[in-house]
C-alpha positions in Angstrom: -45.2 39.8 -66.4 -45.6 36.3 -65.0 -48.0 35.6 -62.2 -45.2 35.0 -59.7 -43.6 38.3 -60.7 -46.9 40.1 -60.3 -47.2 38.6 -56.8 -43.6 39.7 -56.0 -44.3 43.2 -57.4 -47.4 43.6 -55.4 -45.7 42.6 -52.2 -42.7 44.9 -52.7 -45.0 47.8 -53.3 -47.0 47.4 -50.1 -45.5 50.5 -48.6 -46.1 52.5 -51.9 -49.6 51.4 -52.9 -51.8 49.3 -50.6 -54.9 47.8 -52.2 -57.7 46.9 -49.7 -61.4 47.5 -48.9 -62.7 49.9 -46.3 -65.1 48.3 -43.8 -68.8 49.3 -43.7 -69.6 52.3 -41.5 -70.5 51.6 -37.9 -73.7 53.1 -36.6 -72.0 53.7 -33.2 -69.8 56.5 -34.7 -72.2 57.8 -37.3 -74.4 60.7 -36.1 -77.7 61.9 -37.5 -77.6 65.5 -36.1 -76.5 67.3 -39.3 -79.5 68.2 -41.4 -79.0 69.1 -45.0 -76.2 66.7 -45.8 -78.1 65.1 -48.6 -78.5 68.5 -50.3 -74.7 68.8 -50.7 -73.9 67.9 -54.3 -70.3 67.3 -55.5 -70.2 68.8 -58.9 -69.3 66.3 -61.6 -69.3 63.3 -59.3 -70.7 60.0 -60.7 -71.5 58.7 -57.2 -71.3 60.2 -53.7 -72.3 59.2 -50.2 -72.5 61.6 -47.3 -72.4 60.6 -43.6 -72.6 62.7 -40.5 -69.7 61.6 -38.2 -69.1 62.2 -34.5 -65.3 62.3 -35.4 -63.7 63.1 -38.7 -60.2 62.3 -37.6 -58.8 58.8 -37.5 -59.7 58.7 -33.8 -63.2 58.0 -35.1 -63.0 57.1 -38.8 -61.0 53.9 -38.2 -63.9 52.4 -36.2 -66.6 53.9 -38.4 -65.0 52.6 -41.6 -64.5 56.1 -43.1 -60.8 55.6 -43.6 -58.5 52.7 -44.6 -55.6 52.2 -42.2 -53.7 50.1 -44.7 -53.8 53.1 -47.0 -51.7 55.2 -44.7 -49.6 52.4 -43.1 -45.9 53.2 -42.9 -46.1 56.9 -43.5 -46.0 58.2 -40.0 -44.2 57.4 -36.7 -46.2 54.9 -34.6 -46.3 57.4 -31.7 -47.8 60.3 -33.6 -50.7 61.6 -31.6 -54.2 61.6 -33.1 -56.3 64.7 -32.6 -59.9 64.4 -31.5 -62.9 66.7 -31.4 -63.8 67.2 -35.1 -67.4 66.2 -35.8 -68.9 66.9 -39.2 -69.8 65.5 -42.6 -67.7 63.2 -44.7 -68.5 62.7 -48.4 -67.0 59.7 -50.2 -67.5 59.2 -53.9 -65.9 59.1 -57.4 -65.8 61.0 -60.6 -66.5 59.4 -64.0 -63.5 57.3 -65.0 -62.8 54.2 -67.1 -60.2 52.5 -64.9 -60.9 50.3 -61.9 -57.7 49.9 -59.8 -59.2 51.4 -56.6 -61.2 48.7 -54.8 -62.2 50.8 -51.7 -65.9 50.4 -50.7 -66.3 47.6 -53.2 -66.8 50.3 -55.9 -63.9 49.0 -58.1 -63.7 52.5 -59.6 -60.9 55.0 -59.9 -61.0 58.8 -59.3 -62.4 58.2 -55.8 -62.3 61.1 -53.4 -63.0 62.0 -49.8 -64.3 65.4 -48.6 -64.5 66.2 -44.9 -66.5 69.2 -43.6 -66.0 69.9 -39.9 -68.8 71.5 -37.9 -66.4 74.1 -36.6 -65.0 75.6 -39.7 -62.1 78.1 -39.9 -62.9 79.4 -43.4 -60.2 77.4 -45.1 -59.9 74.3 -47.4 -57.0 72.0 -47.8 -56.7 69.7 -50.8 -54.2 66.9 -51.3 -53.1 64.2 -53.7 -51.7 60.9 -52.4 -48.1 59.8 -52.2 -46.9 56.8 -54.2 -49.8 55.1 -55.8 -52.0 54.9 -52.8 -55.7 55.6 -52.4 -57.5 58.6 -51.2 -57.1 58.0 -47.4 -53.3 57.9 -47.6 -52.8 61.4 -46.0 -55.3 60.8 -43.2 -52.8 60.4 -40.4 -50.1 62.7 -41.7 -52.2 65.6 -42.9 -56.0 65.3 -42.7 -56.2 64.7 -38.9 -54.2 67.8 -38.1 -55.8 70.2 -40.5 -59.3 69.1 -39.4 -58.3 69.7 -35.8 -57.5 73.3 -36.8 -60.9 73.7 -38.5 -60.1 73.3 -42.1 -62.3 71.5 -44.6 -60.3 68.7 -46.3 -60.4 67.0 -49.6 -58.2 64.3 -51.2 -58.1 62.2 -54.4 -56.6 58.9 -55.4 -55.3 60.7 -58.4 -57.3 58.6 -60.9 -55.3 55.3 -60.8 -53.6 53.3 -58.0 -51.4 50.4 -57.3 -48.4 48.8 -59.0 -50.2 48.5 -62.3 -51.2 52.1 -62.5 -49.3 52.4 -65.8 -52.0 50.4 -67.5 -54.3 53.4 -67.4 -54.3 55.7 -70.4 -53.6 55.4 -74.1 -50.1 56.7 -74.4 -47.0 57.0 -72.3 -47.4 59.6 -69.5 -51.2 59.5 -69.5 -51.6 57.9 -66.1 -49.4 60.5 -64.4 -50.9 63.4 -66.4 -54.3 62.3 -65.0 -53.0 62.8 -61.5 -52.8 66.5 -62.2 -56.2 66.9 -63.9 -57.8 64.9 -61.0 -56.5 67.2 -58.4 -57.6 70.2 -60.4 -61.1 68.6 -60.7 -61.3 67.9 -57.0 -60.2 71.4 -56.0 -62.9 73.0 -58.1 -65.5 70.5 -56.8 -64.4 70.9 -53.2 -64.6 74.7 -53.3 -68.2 74.4 -54.5 -69.0 71.9 -51.8 -67.6 74.2 -49.1 -69.8 77.0 -50.4 -72.8 74.8 -50.2 -72.1 73.6 -46.7 -71.1 76.9 -45.1 -72.9 79.3 -47.4 -69.8 81.1 -48.5 -66.7 80.2 -50.5 -63.4 79.3 -48.7 -61.4 82.3 -47.7 -58.2 80.4 -48.6 -57.5 77.2 -50.5 -54.2 75.5 -49.7 -52.6 72.5 -51.6 -50.3 70.1 -49.8 -48.9 66.6 -50.2 -45.9 64.4 -49.8 -43.8 62.7 -52.5 -46.0 62.4 -55.6 -48.5 64.5 -53.7 -45.7 67.2 -53.4 -45.2 67.0 -57.1 -48.9 67.7 -57.6 -48.7 70.8 -55.4 -45.9 72.1 -57.5 -47.7 71.4 -60.8 -51.0 73.0 -59.5 -49.2 76.2 -58.5 -47.4 76.3 -61.8 -50.5 75.6 -63.9 -53.6 76.6 -61.9 -52.5 79.2 -59.4 -56.0 80.8 -59.7 -57.4 78.0 -57.7 -55.1 78.3 -54.7 -53.7 80.8 -52.2 -50.6 78.7 -51.6 -49.1 75.3 -51.0 -46.7 73.2 -49.0 -44.7 70.7 -50.9 -43.4 67.8 -48.8 -40.4 66.1 -50.7 -42.1 66.4 -54.1 -41.0 64.2 -57.0 -39.1 66.1 -59.7 -39.9 65.4 -63.3 -37.7 67.1 -66.0 -37.4 66.0 -69.6 -33.6 66.7 -69.5 -33.2 65.3 -66.0 -32.7 64.8 -63.2 -35.7 62.5 -62.7 -36.2 59.0 -61.3 -34.6 57.4 -64.3 -31.3 59.2 -63.8 -30.6 58.0 -60.3 -32.6 54.8 -59.7 -30.8 52.6 -62.3 -27.3 53.5 -60.8 -28.6 52.3 -57.4 -29.8 49.0 -59.0 -26.4 48.5 -60.6 -24.1 49.5 -57.8 -25.9 48.7 -54.6 -25.6 44.9 -54.9 -21.8 45.2 -55.4 -21.6 47.6 -52.5 -23.6 45.2 -50.3 -21.6 42.2 -51.3 -18.4 43.7 -50.0 -15.1 42.7 -51.5 -12.7 44.6 -53.8 -15.5 46.4 -55.7 -17.5 47.6 -52.7 -15.7 50.9 -52.2 -15.9 51.9 -55.9 -19.6 51.0 -55.9 -20.2 53.1 -52.8 -18.6 56.1 -54.6 -20.8 55.5 -57.6 -23.9 55.5 -55.4 -22.9 58.8 -53.8 -22.1 60.2 -57.2 -25.6 59.3 -58.4 -27.1 61.4 -55.6 -27.4 59.1 -52.5 -25.9 61.2 -49.8 -22.9 60.2 -47.6 -24.2 59.1 -44.2 -27.4 57.5 -45.7 -25.8 54.1 -46.2 -27.7 52.5 -43.3 -30.9 53.2 -45.3 -29.8 51.6 -48.5 -30.7 47.9 -47.7 -34.3 48.7 -47.0 -34.7 50.9 -50.0 -33.1 48.3 -52.2 -35.6 45.7 -50.9 -38.8 47.8 -50.9 -38.5 50.8 -53.2 -35.7 51.2 -55.8 -36.4 48.2 -58.1 -40.1 48.4 -58.3 -40.3 52.2 -58.5 -37.9 52.1 -61.5 -39.8 49.4 -63.3 -43.3 50.6 -62.9 -42.6 54.3 -63.6 -40.3 53.3 -66.6 -43.2 51.2 -67.9 -45.5 54.3 -67.7 -43.1 56.6 -69.6 -40.9 54.2 -71.6 -42.8 51.0 -72.2 -40.8 50.2 -75.3 -37.6 49.6 -73.3 -38.6 46.0 -72.5 -40.9 45.3 -75.5 -43.9 43.0 -74.6 -42.7 42.4 -71.1 -44.7 44.4 -68.6 -42.6 46.5 -66.1 -39.4 44.5 -66.6 -37.8 41.7 -64.6 -37.6 42.2 -60.8 -34.0 42.4 -59.6 -32.5 41.5 -62.9 -28.8 41.0 -63.3 -27.0 43.9 -65.2 -26.3 42.7 -68.7 -29.4 40.6 -69.0 -31.9 41.5 -71.7 -33.9 44.7 -71.1 -32.7 45.0 -67.5 -33.7 48.1 -65.7 -30.4 48.2 -63.9 -28.8 49.0 -67.3 -31.4 51.7 -68.2 -29.8 54.8 -69.7 -32.2 57.6 -69.9 -29.9 59.8 -71.9 -29.7 57.3 -74.7 -33.4 56.6 -75.0 -35.4 57.8 -78.0 -36.8 61.3 -78.2 -40.3 60.2 -77.6 -39.4 59.2 -74.1 -38.3 62.7 -73.3 -41.5 64.0 -74.9 -43.5 61.7 -72.6 -41.7 63.0 -69.5 -42.1 66.6 -70.9 -45.8 66.2 -70.7 -45.7 65.9 -66.9 -42.5 68.0 -66.4 -42.2 70.9 -63.9 -41.0 74.4 -64.9 -40.5 76.2 -61.6 -43.0 79.0 -62.7 -45.1 78.9 -59.6 -47.9 81.6 -59.4 -48.6 81.5 -55.6 -46.5 81.1 -52.4 -45.0 77.7 -52.0 -43.0 76.2 -49.1 -40.9 73.1 -49.9 -39.4 70.8 -47.3 -37.2 67.8 -47.9 -35.0 65.6 -45.7 -31.3 65.5 -46.2 -31.2 61.7 -45.9 -34.0 60.9 -48.4 -32.7 57.9 -50.5 -35.9 57.4 -52.5 -35.9 60.9 -54.0 -32.4 62.1 -53.1 -32.5 65.8 -52.1 -29.6 66.8 -54.4 -31.4 65.4 -57.4 -34.8 66.7 -56.4 -35.8 69.7 -54.3 -32.3 71.3 -54.5 -32.8 71.4 -58.3 -36.4 72.5 -58.1 -35.5 75.4 -55.8 -33.0 76.6 -58.5 -35.7 76.2 -61.2 -38.0 78.5 -59.2 -35.3 81.1 -58.9 -34.3 80.9 -62.6 -38.0 81.3 -63.5 -38.0 84.6 -61.5 -40.4 83.3 -58.9 -37.9 83.1 -56.0 -39.9 85.6 -53.9 -42.8 83.2 -53.9 -40.7 80.2 -52.6 -39.2 79.1 -49.3 -37.1 75.9 -49.2 -36.2 74.1 -46.0 -33.7 71.2 -46.1 -34.4 69.2 -42.9 -31.3 67.6 -41.5 -31.6 63.8 -40.9 -35.1 63.6 -42.4 -35.8 60.7 -44.8 -38.6 59.9 -47.2 -40.8 57.8 -45.0 -41.4 58.9 -41.4 -42.0 55.3 -40.2 -38.3 54.6 -40.6 -37.7 56.9 -37.6 -39.1 54.1 -35.5 -36.4 51.8 -36.8 -33.6 54.4 -36.5 -34.6 56.9 -33.7 -31.0 57.9 -33.1 -30.2 58.7 -36.8 -33.4 60.1 -38.2 -36.0 62.8 -37.4 -39.6 62.8 -38.5 -40.8 65.3 -41.0 -44.4 65.5 -39.8 -43.7 68.3 -37.4 -41.7 70.1 -40.0 -44.6 69.9 -42.4 -46.8 71.4 -39.7 -44.3 74.2 -39.1 -44.2 74.9 -42.8 -48.0 74.9 -43.0 -48.4 77.4 -40.1 -45.6 79.5 -41.7 -47.6 79.6 -44.9 -50.7 80.7 -43.0 -48.8 83.6 -41.6 -47.3 84.4 -45.0 -50.7 84.6 -46.6 -52.1 86.7 -43.8 -49.2 89.1 -44.5 -48.4 89.2 -40.8 -45.2 87.2 -40.9 -42.9 86.5 -43.8 -41.4 83.0 -43.3 -37.7 82.7 -42.5 -35.3 82.5 -45.4 -34.7 79.1 -46.9 -32.1 77.1 -45.0 -30.9 73.8 -43.7 -32.9 73.1 -40.5 -30.4 71.5 -38.1 -31.4 68.5 -35.9 -31.1 69.7 -32.3 -28.3 67.6 -30.9 -29.9 67.1 -27.5 -33.5 66.7 -28.6 -35.2 63.5 -27.5 -37.7 61.6 -29.6 -40.8 63.2 -28.1 -39.4 66.7 -28.8 -38.5 65.8 -32.4 -42.0 64.5 -32.9 -43.7 67.6 -31.8 -41.5 70.5 -32.8 -39.5 71.7 -35.9 -38.6 75.4 -35.8 -37.8 76.7 -39.2 -36.2 79.9 -38.2 -32.9 80.6 -36.6 
């Protein structure tokens, strides 16, 4: 890929994978009153650094340099409240790895992690992988702040590779994504050991959660390593299936048809029907221009390069916004006609639905990056067909979309999913305690008279 193309790709992926450095810790928000922090050893880590902090949430870590605001930019509504009152220990570090896409802390080393250990611990541990191709702090506003305020220990990983060139990691197609799964497994085992060191007993419950690619990781972990977890919350997880649907069955139609739709004229109506047939729901048209600009093209190209690099030969990750009919154009990509080795590569990372612990899935009905009808609707059926339906609850959230920051741009059309995730998380807590079985899966309606403040703080899952 040419240098201008690389620059364009990096700019377009800003909301998916932001690459930047964390600032050095500030003495003003780093405390010294936590003896024994240096005795905490992260098993398997090649490097670690422990700091005692007066505030583990972003109310303190932004100033102290123990988070990276650019890493979680664009994932939550701007008015989302930040909890306070969670002092404790933060451990930053990395596991051995050969790739160097993550530049945080000036380490230039992948498989970075963060582990946060609050002084007031409730006995639980929450582990997360990041959405998109972001770094380890991506969930800090959406997930970490809230679970820390409830007393959970928290751990997150960058998944082993980051940024728009993540596909360069590994030796064969699918290796980079397969590493995401092994890195979350690695972190979970290490974090459980760290918790036992810090609090002198193992966690009473270990919960996995994450959004988008992080939701995919939750599903994969509960299918493949249920022994490590008590349950999970999957927030609009990515669906990978060798026989489809997957990204490559609905992104190319968007690249082909949206420009015709946007141009108007005699072909626009037919192009709109083709978009909806590909899975983009009716009523979501107002979101298409932004996703065409920021998501669809680059997502198709970089993930296709990861799983089917032979499609465009020596070109790396295709040609941005190519014209259909031009050589090796991703708008013309036809997954069904690709060689068998492409399906084998997808099969290496595919989901089965055979979860082994309770899982709650939530997904917005107006998601146009991972359309609900081609994603979580299908996964819910997979779980039932695998005979694991009793372990699953699925909530389709009316007017939710993939990225909560878009609620700020369309407050009258969208609702945030952050409070729905919190409702799902508390429902999982009750489920695991065997005191309250979550409501049956359903479409959660948007209250017609609810104002923005109400939608940002409440999302009842039951009738």
